[in-house]
C-alpha positions in Angstrom: -11.8 32.0 0.0 -9.5 29.4 1.6 -7.2 32.1 2.9 -10.0 34.0 4.5 -11.3 30.9 6.1 -7.9 30.0 7.5 -7.3 33.5 8.9 -10.7 33.4 10.6 -10.1 30.1 12.3 -6.6 31.0 13.3 -8.0 34.1 15.1 -10.4 31.9 16.9 -7.6 29.5 17.9 -5.6 32.4 19.4 -8.4 33.8 21.5 -10.4 30.6 22.2 -9.0 30.0 25.7 -10.1 33.3 27.0 -13.3 34.1 25.2 -14.9 30.9 24.0 -16.4 28.2 26.2 -17.0 24.6 25.3 -20.2 22.6 25.4 -20.7 18.9 25.1 -24.2 18.1 24.1 -26.0 15.3 22.3 -26.9 16.1 18.7 -30.4 15.2 17.4 -31.2 11.9 15.6 -29.0 9.7 17.8 -25.8 11.4 16.6 -22.9 10.9 19.0 -21.2 14.2 18.1 -20.1 16.3 21.1 -20.2 19.9 20.0 -17.0 22.0 20.7 -17.4 25.7 20.1 -13.7 26.6 19.9 -12.3 24.9 16.8 -10.8 25.4 13.4 -10.6 23.4 10.3 -8.7 24.1 7.0 -8.6 21.2 4.7 -6.6 20.5 1.5 -8.5 19.2 -1.5 -9.1 15.4 -1.6 -12.4 14.5 -3.1 -13.2 10.9 -2.3 -14.7 9.5 0.9 -13.9 5.8 1.0 -15.1 2.9 3.2 -15.1 -0.9 2.6 -18.3 -0.9 0.6 -19.0 2.7 -0.4 -17.1 5.4 -2.2 -18.4 8.9 -2.5 -17.2 11.9 -4.6 -17.7 15.3 -3.0 -17.2 18.7 -4.6 -15.2 21.7 -3.3 -18.2 22.8 -1.2 -18.2 19.4 0.6 -21.5 18.3 -1.1 -22.0 14.9 -2.5 -21.7 14.5 -6.2 -22.3 10.8 -6.6 -21.7 7.5 -4.9 -20.2 4.2 -5.9 -21.3 0.9 -4.3 -19.2 -2.2 -4.2 -22.1 -4.5 -4.9 -22.9 -2.7 -8.2 -19.2 -3.0 -9.3 -19.1 -6.7 -8.4 -22.2 -7.3 -10.5 -20.6 -5.5 -13.4 -17.3 -7.4 -13.2 -19.1 -10.7 -12.9 -17.6 -14.1 -12.2 -14.0 -12.8 -12.0 -14.8 -11.7 -8.4 -14.8 -14.9 -6.3 -14.8 -13.3 -2.9 -16.3 -9.8 -2.6 -14.2 -9.0 0.5 -11.0 -8.8 -1.6 -12.3 -6.1 -4.0 -11.1 -2.7 -2.8 -12.4 0.7 -3.8 -9.4 2.9 -4.3 -10.2 6.2 -6.1 -12.8 7.9 -8.4 -13.2 10.7 -10.9 -16.2 12.0 -12.8 -18.4 8.9 -13.2 -15.5 6.4 -13.1 -14.5 4.3 -10.0 -11.2 2.5 -9.8 -10.9 -0.7 -7.8 -8.5 -3.5 -7.2 -9.0 -7.2 -6.7 -6.3 -9.2 -4.9 -7.7 -12.5 -3.8 -5.7 -14.0 -0.9 -3.0 -16.3 -2.2 -3.3 -15.1 -5.8 -0.2 -14.2 -7.7 -1.6 -10.9 -9.2 -3.8 -8.0 -8.4 -6.4 -6.9 -11.1 -7.4 -3.3 -11.6 -10.8 -2.4 -12.9 -12.5 0.8 -14.1 -16.2 1.0 -13.6 -18.7 3.5 -15.2 -21.6 4.1 -12.8 -23.8 5.4 -15.6 -23.4 2.5 -18.0 -22.9 -0.1 -15.3 -19.9 -1.5 -17.2 -16.4 -2.4 -16.0 -13.1 -3.1 -17.7 -9.9 -4.8 -16.4 -7.2 -2.3 -17.5 -4.1 -3.6 -15.6 -2.8 -6.6 -13.8 0.1 -6.3 -11.3 2.3 -8.8 -9.5 1.2 -7.7 -6.0 -0.8 -4.9 -4.3 0.8 -1.5 -5.0 1.9 1.1 -2.4 -0.6 3.6 -3.8 -3.4 4.1 -6.4 -4.1 7.8 -7.1 -6.0 9.9 -9.6 -3.8 12.9 -10.4 -3.4 15.2 -13.4 -6.1 13.3 -15.3 -4.4 10.0 -15.0 -4.7 6.9 -12.8 -1.3 6.4 -11.2 -0.3 3.0 -9.7 2.8 3.1 -7.6 5.2 0.4 -6.7 8.6 0.7 -4.9 10.5 1.1 -8.2 7.9 2.5 -10.7 4.8 4.6 -11.0 2.5 3.4 -13.8 0.2 5.9 -15.6 -3.1 5.1 -17.3 -5.6 7.4 -19.0 -9.2 6.0 -18.5 -11.9 7.4 -20.8 -15.6 7.7 -20.1 -16.4 4.8 -22.5 -13.8 2.7 -20.6 -11.2 2.7 -23.4 -7.8 3.3 -21.8 -4.2 4.0 -22.7 -1.1 2.9 -20.7 1.2 5.9 -20.7 5.0 6.0 -20.0 5.8 5.5 -16.3 6.0 8.8 -14.4 9.2 10.2 -13.0 11.4 7.3 -14.3 14.7 9.2 -13.6 13.6 10.0 -10.1 12.8 6.4 -9.4 16.4 5.5 -10.4 17.6 7.8 -7.6 15.0 6.5 -5.2 16.3 3.0 -5.7 19.1 3.8 -3.2 16.6 4.7 -0.4 13.5 3.4 1.3 10.4 5.6 0.7 8.5 6.9 3.7 4.8 7.3 2.7 2.9 10.5 3.6 -0.4 10.1 5.3 -2.9 8.1 3.4 -5.6 10.7 3.4 -8.4 8.6 1.8 -7.3 5.0 2.5 -5.8 4.7 -1.0 -2.3 6.1 -0.8 -1.0 9.0 -2.8 1.4 9.0 -5.8 5.0 10.1 -5.9 4.0 12.6 -8.6 1.4 14.3 -6.3 3.7 14.2 -3.3 6.5 15.9 -5.2 4.2 18.6 -6.6 2.3 19.3 -3.3 5.1 18.7 -0.8 8.2 19.6 -2.8 10.2 16.5 -1.6 9.9 12.9 -0.7 10.9 11.7 2.7 13.2 8.7 2.5 15.5 6.7 4.7 18.6 4.7 4.3 17.9 1.1 3.2 20.3 -0.5 5.6 18.5 -1.0 8.9 20.2 -0.8 12.3 21.6 -4.3 13.0 20.5 -3.9 16.6 16.9 -3.7 15.6 16.3 0.0 16.1 15.8 2.7 13.5 18.1 5.4 14.9 21.0 4.6 12.6 19.1 4.4 9.4 19.1 8.1 8.7 16.4 10.2 7.1 16.6 12.5 4.1 14.5 15.0 2.0 14.8 13.9 -1.6 13.7 16.5 -4.1 12.6 16.0 -7.7 16.0 17.4 -9.0 17.8 14.6 -7.1 19.2 16.9 -4.4 19.3 15.4 -0.9 19.1 17.0 2.5 20.1 14.9 5.5 17.9 15.1 8.6 20.0 14.0 11.6 17.4 15.7 13.8 15.1 12.7 13.4 16.5 10.2 15.8 15.5 7.8 18.6 15.6 4.2 19.6 12.7 3.6 17.3 11.3 6.2 14.9 7.9 6.1 13.2 7.0 8.7 10.6 3.4 9.9 11.2 3.0 12.3 8.3 4.7 15.1 6.4 4.0 17.9 4.0 5.7 21.1 2.8 5.6 22.7 6.2 7.1 19.9 8.3 7.5 16.3 9.3 5.7 14.7 12.3 7.5 11.7 13.8 7.2 9.6 17.0 9.8 7.8 19.0 9.4 4.8 21.2 11.5 2.8 23.6 11.0 -0.9 24.2 8.0 -0.6 21.9 6.3 1.9 24.2 5.4 5.4 22.9 7.9 8.0 24.2 7.4 11.4 22.5 6.1 13.0 19.3 8.0 15.8 17.4 7.5 18.2 14.6 10.5 19.0 12.3 10.2 22.4 10.5 11.5 21.6 6.9 12.6 25.3 6.4 14.5 25.9 9.6 15.2 22.3 10.5 14.2 23.1 14.1 12.4 20.5 16.2 9.4 21.0 18.5 8.0 18.5 20.9 4.3 17.9 20.5 2.2 18.2 23.7 1.3 14.5 23.7 1.4 12.7 27.0 0.2 9.5 25.2 0.2 8.4 21.6 -2.5 9.7 19.4 -3.6 8.5 15.9 -2.3 11.0 13.3 -5.0 11.8 10.7 -3.0 14.0 8.3 -1.5 17.4 7.8 -3.1 20.2 5.9 -1.7 23.8 5.5 0.5 23.3 8.6 -2.2 21.8 10.8 -1.8 18.2 12.0 -5.1 16.5 12.8 -5.1 13.6 15.3 -7.5 11.4 17.3 -7.3 10.1 20.8 -9.5 7.3 22.1 -10.5 7.7 25.7 -12.5 5.2 27.8 -15.4 6.7 29.6 -16.6 5.5 33.0 -18.5 2.7 31.2 -16.7 -0.2 29.6 -17.1 -0.3 25.8 -18.4 3.3 25.7 -15.5 5.2 24.2 -15.0 8.9 23.5 -13.0 9.9 20.5 -11.4 13.3 20.8 -10.2 15.0 17.6 -7.3 17.6 17.8 -5.7 20.2 15.6 -2.0 21.0 16.2 -0.6 24.2 14.7 2.9 23.2 13.5 4.1 26.8 13.4 3.0 28.0 16.9 3.2 24.6 18.6 -0.3 25.0 20.0 -2.9 22.2 20.0 -6.7 22.4 20.4 -9.4 19.8 20.7 -11.9 20.5 17.9 -14.7 18.0 18.5 -15.5 14.6 20.0 -17.7 11.6 19.1 -19.0 8.9 21.4 -19.9 5.3 21.0 -23.5 4.7 20.3 -25.2 1.5 21.6 -26.4 -0.6 18.7 -23.9 0.6 16.2 -21.3 -2.2 16.8 -17.7 -1.7 17.8 -17.0 2.1 18.0 -16.0 4.5 15.4 -12.9 6.7 15.7 -10.4 4.7 13.6 -8.0 6.4 11.3 -10.2 6.0 8.2 -13.2 7.5 10.0 -11.9 11.0 9.5 -11.1 12.2 5.9 -10.3 15.5 4.3 -11.9 16.9 1.1 -11.4 20.4 -0.2 -12.0 23.0 2.6 -14.0 20.5 4.6 -13.4 17.7 7.0 -15.7 14.7 7.3 -16.2 12.2 10.1 -18.1 8.9 10.2 -20.8 8.9 12.9 -24.3 7.7 13.7 -27.1 9.9 12.3 -30.6 8.5 12.8 -30.5 4.8 12.0 -27.4 4.9 9.8 -23.7 5.5 10.0 -22.9 8.4 7.6 -20.3 10.8 6.6 -21.0 14.1 8.3 -19.4 17.3 7.1 -17.6 19.2 9.8 -17.8 23.0 9.2 -16.6 26.0 11.1 -18.5 29.3 10.9 -18.8 32.3 13.3 -16.9 30.5 16.0 -19.0 27.3 16.0 -18.5 23.8 14.8 -21.4 22.2 13.0 -22.1 18.7 11.5 -24.1 18.4 8.3 -25.6 15.3 6.9 -24.7 15.2 3.2 -26.5 11.9 2.5 -23.5 9.6 2.3 -24.5 6.5 4.3 -22.1 3.6 4.7 -24.1 1.2 7.0 -27.6 0.8 8.3 -27.9 0.6 12.1 -31.0 -1.4 12.0 -31.6 -1.7 15.7 -32.2 2.1 15.8 -34.9 1.7 13.1 -37.2 0.0 15.6 -36.5 2.0 18.7 -33.4 2.4 20.9 -30.7 0.2 22.3 -29.9 0.4 26.0 -27.2 -1.3 28.0 -26.1 -2.5 31.4 -22.5 -2.3 32.4 -20.8 -3.5 35.5 -17.4 -3.8 37.1 -16.5 -6.4 39.7 -13.9 -5.2 42.3 -12.2 -7.8 44.5 -13.2 -7.1 48.1 -9.8 -8.1 49.4 -7.3 -6.5 47.1 -9.4 -3.8 45.6 -8.5 -4.6 42.0 -11.0 -4.4 39.2 -11.3 -8.1 38.2 -13.9 -8.0 35.5 -15.9 -5.6 33.3 -19.1 -6.4 31.4 -21.2 -4.6 28.8 -24.6 -5.9 27.6 -26.9 -4.3 25.1 -30.6 -4.9 24.7 -33.1 -3.3 22.3 -36.2 -1.5 23.2 -38.7 -1.5 20.4 -41.2 1.3 19.9 -44.7 0.5 21.0 -46.0 1.3 17.5 -44.7 -2.0 16.2 -46.7 -4.3 18.5 -49.3 -4.1 21.2 -47.0 -6.5 23.0 -44.0 -4.2 22.8 -43.6 -4.0 26.6 -43.8 -7.8 26.9 -41.2 -8.3 24.2 -38.9 -5.6 25.7 -39.0 -7.1 29.1 -38.2 -10.6 27.7 -35.3 -9.2 25.7 -33.8 -7.4 28.6 -34.1 -10.5 30.8 -32.7 -12.8 28.1 -29.8 -10.6 27.0 -28.5 -9.4 30.4 -27.1 -11.6 33.2 -25.8 -11.1 36.7 -22.5 -12.9 36.6 -20.1 -14.1 33.9 -17.2 -15.4 35.9 -17.5 -17.3 39.1 -15.2 -15.6 41.6 -14.5 -16.6 45.2 -12.4 -15.1 48.0 -9.7 -17.6 47.3 -9.2 -16.1 43.8 -7.6 -13.0 45.3 -4.2 -14.7 45.3 -4.5 -14.8 41.5 -4.9 -11.1 41.1 -1.2 -10.3 40.9 -1.3 -9.5 37.2 -0.6 -6.1 35.8 -2.9 -3.2 36.8 -5.4 -2.5 34.1 -5.9 -6.1 33.1 -9.2 -7.7 33.8 -11.7 -10.3 32.5 -14.1 -8.8 30.0 -17.5 -9.8 28.6 -19.5 -7.9 25.9 -22.8 -8.6 24.3 -23.8 -6.5 21.3 -27.0 -6.0 19.3 -26.0 -6.0 15.6 -29.1 -6.4 13.4 -32.9 -6.2 13.8 -35.4 -7.0 11.1 -39.1 -7.7 10.7 -40.2 -10.6 8.5 -43.6 -10.6 6.9 -44.7 -7.7 9.1 -44.9 -10.2 12.0 -41.7 -11.8 13.1 -39.0 -9.6 14.8 -35.4 -11.0 14.5 -32.6 -9.7 16.7 -29.0 -10.7 15.8 -26.6 -10.7 18.8 -23.0 -11.5 19.4 -21.0 -12.0 22.6 -17.3 -12.1 23.3 -15.6 -13.0 26.5 -11.9 -12.8 27.3 -10.2 -14.0 30.6 -6.8 -12.7 31.7 -4.2 -15.2 30.8 -6.3 -17.1 28.3 -4.8 -18.0 24.9 -7.8 -16.3 23.2 -11.3 -15.2 23.8 -14.5 -16.9 22.8 -17.4 -15.4 20.9 -20.9 -16.4 20.0 -23.2 -15.3 17.1 -26.9 -16.0 17.4 -30.4 -14.7 16.8 -33.7 -14.5 18.8 -37.1 -14.3 17.2 -40.4 -12.8 18.5 -44.0 -12.9 17.2 -45.5 -9.4 17.2 -49.0 -10.9 17.3 -48.5 -12.8 20.6 -45.4 -11.1 22.1 -43.9 -14.6 22.6 -40.3 -15.6 21.8 -40.3 -18.3 19.1 -37.9 -21.2 19.5 -36.9 -23.9 17.0 -39.7 -26.3 18.0 -42.2 -23.5 17.4 -41.2 -23.2 13.8 -40.0 -26.6 12.6 -42.8 -29.0 11.6 -41.8 -32.2 13.1 -40.4 -33.7 16.3 -36.9 -33.4 17.7 -35.7 -36.6 16.2 -36.8 -35.4 12.8 -35.1 -32.1 13.5 -31.8 -33.8 14.4 -31.9 -35.8 11.2 -32.7 -32.8 9.1 -29.8 -30.7 10.6 -27.3 -33.6 10.2 -28.4 -34.2 6.6 -28.0 -30.5 5.7 -24.6 -30.3 7.3 -23.4 -33.4 5.4 -24.9 -32.0 2.2 -23.0 -28.8 2.7 -19.7 -30.6 3.2 -20.3 -32.9 0.2 -20.7 -29.9 -2.0 -17.7 -28.0 -0.6 -14.2 -28.0 -2.1 -11.3 -29.6 -0.4 -10.2 -26.4 1.5 -13.7 -25.9 2.9 -14.1 -29.6 3.8 -10.8 -29.4 5.7 -12.3 -27.0 8.2 -14.3 -29.7 9.8 -12.9 -31.9 12.6 -12.9 -34.7 10.1 -13.4 -34.5 6.3 -15.2 -37.9 6.4 -18.9 -37.3 5.4 -20.3 -39.9 7.7 -18.2 -38.5 10.6 -19.6 -35.0 9.8 -23.1 -36.4 9.8 -22.6 -38.1 13.1 -21.2 -35.1 14.8 -24.0 -32.8 13.5 -26.6 -35.3 14.6 -25.1 -35.7 18.1 -25.1 -31.9 18.9 -28.4 -31.0 17.2 -31.4 -30.3 19.4 -34.3 -27.9 19.6 -32.7 -26.0 22.4 -29.1 -25.7 21.2 -29.1 -25.6 17.4 -28.3 -22.1 16.2 -30.6 -20.9 13.4 -31.0 -17.5 11.9 -34.1 -16.5 9.9 -34.3 -14.1 7.0 -36.9 -13.0 4.5 -36.2 -15.8 1.9 -34.0 -18.4 3.7 -32.6 -19.4 7.0 -29.0 -20.0 8.1 -27.6 -22.8 10.2 -24.7 -21.5 12.3 -21.9 -23.6 13.9 -19.7 -21.7 16.4 -16.1 -22.5 17.0 -15.3 -25.9 18.5 -18.8 -27.3 17.5 -17.9 -29.1 14.2 -14.4 -27.7 13.6 -11.4 -26.4 15.6 -11.2 -22.9 16.9 -9.0 -21.8 13.9 -11.7 -22.9 11.5 -14.0 -20.1 12.6 -17.7 -20.0 12.3 -19.7 -22.1 9.7 -22.7 -20.6 8.0 -25.0 -23.0 6.0 -27.9 -21.6 4.0 -31.1 -23.6 4.1 -34.3 -22.9 2.1 -37.7 -22.5 3.8 -39.1 -25.0 1.4 -36.8 -27.7 2.8 -37.3 -26.6 6.4 -41.0 -26.0 6.7 -42.4 -26.6 3.1 -43.1 -22.9 2.6 -41.3 -20.0 0.8 -40.9 -17.8 3.8 -41.1 -17.8 7.6 -44.5 -19.0 8.9 -45.8 -20.8 11.9 -48.7 -23.2 12.3 
């Protein structure tokens, strides 16, 4: 099956330039996939699709078997998980998920096995620090460090056995070298045992680095399981980065003065080197059966609307072909197209993209000369603004009339709700567009032209994004926004995080004074008291984020800056949130403060209502 598939797509690759045309058309349901008709995909088995909060198992046909959700695992583990962000999903098999918890600053990492049927979890291993790889291979969970690869057998009832470490003799030889990791095909790393079986060798380099700071004198070697070593003097350059390798070859890049120079493919049989046709650096996504997959991020004519082109490079023939593209979708946040957004499972490839009102894994398939994208019901994030309509944008560039340089670029999103949600939809949409778009962000004058001597391609930027939209009690529309501005030469940019609220029954925007039951003086006192209460109940580390840890000082600062017009509140189904941006009650490095407040305390009700 796999061989026939590979033969078919290789034939298409050879004749594609002459016989097959390309089309770029928008897929249905808001998908940003641009269909490319001349393409081939042949993927080696890897059966987990992993993102921060979701892990899916797919079968050899590329269909979903089951999903694991971080929230369920945290609930099963319990109070041992203090900060959910630090729990990582790493691999899965049958109905068992493996995850690791390494809270920042902790002196160990804890490994858990979770059964999705029984909703139970067990801590089966604690390590000193986060390992290089965690892999499920040959019916065992393998945890690799630089000097050892531990092995565990995890049973369905969550009993477990720690086996003898794998390849102990090999790791003794490996101690003389620095290991070069093959491509992390599922964001979890792969074991030495798997690498030796599937690749036939481990790529290593000499431990002593070039005293001049470059990598050219380190030396690279193929280290086989029997301990034999083959030197690779062909891999050289001022600075060398290993992109990936497998049984068919090694992909590496060279750079000079930290700038990308060239990319090469070393044939591990003939030891001949080919230069890849890369004019600029691309993101390597992995090698399968002699095909290197990569991604290139290209800015479109519109700032913040990016195109992500995916390529397949035939390591034997040296030919490369673009296989498909995706495009940024307004309302979905900062664009997809990162390394982890493309993963390989069995004879299928998967890409994260927008489908309807969700970001999902879509299966990429090749059949009869066409590429298709199939929704296999593996969502990883809701794109809530697309649940209520569409998200449009305005984008502008300001060009200096004297020197002709692009001085600034801006991108502003605004939602357009469907008329079915309110008879005042047009009124709300017009208000949102007027509120969320502006004419100017930076005040330029003709005198500024003398300041435009900075490097070409640098310019001031401003972006405003729609993140979340929800309806509370079938009446109140909430729109969560963020902005970020960065000026050339500034030490850092500055962002905001805020929400606007509309009443479907009247079409009017609701402000703080429309919701709070009291005058502004009472409002200022309430906000200051809640801020002081939050600080009083915080630990020493959290209290230190404020400008001053003194509770009276915190109260005074909060009271001084509170007002109906400026206080940043976000409203949810069962509570509201007081938001302090950087510099308001703490220094820039302290970040943003989020303080939960009950509706009962705020308006004497259990949910959002107005009088």
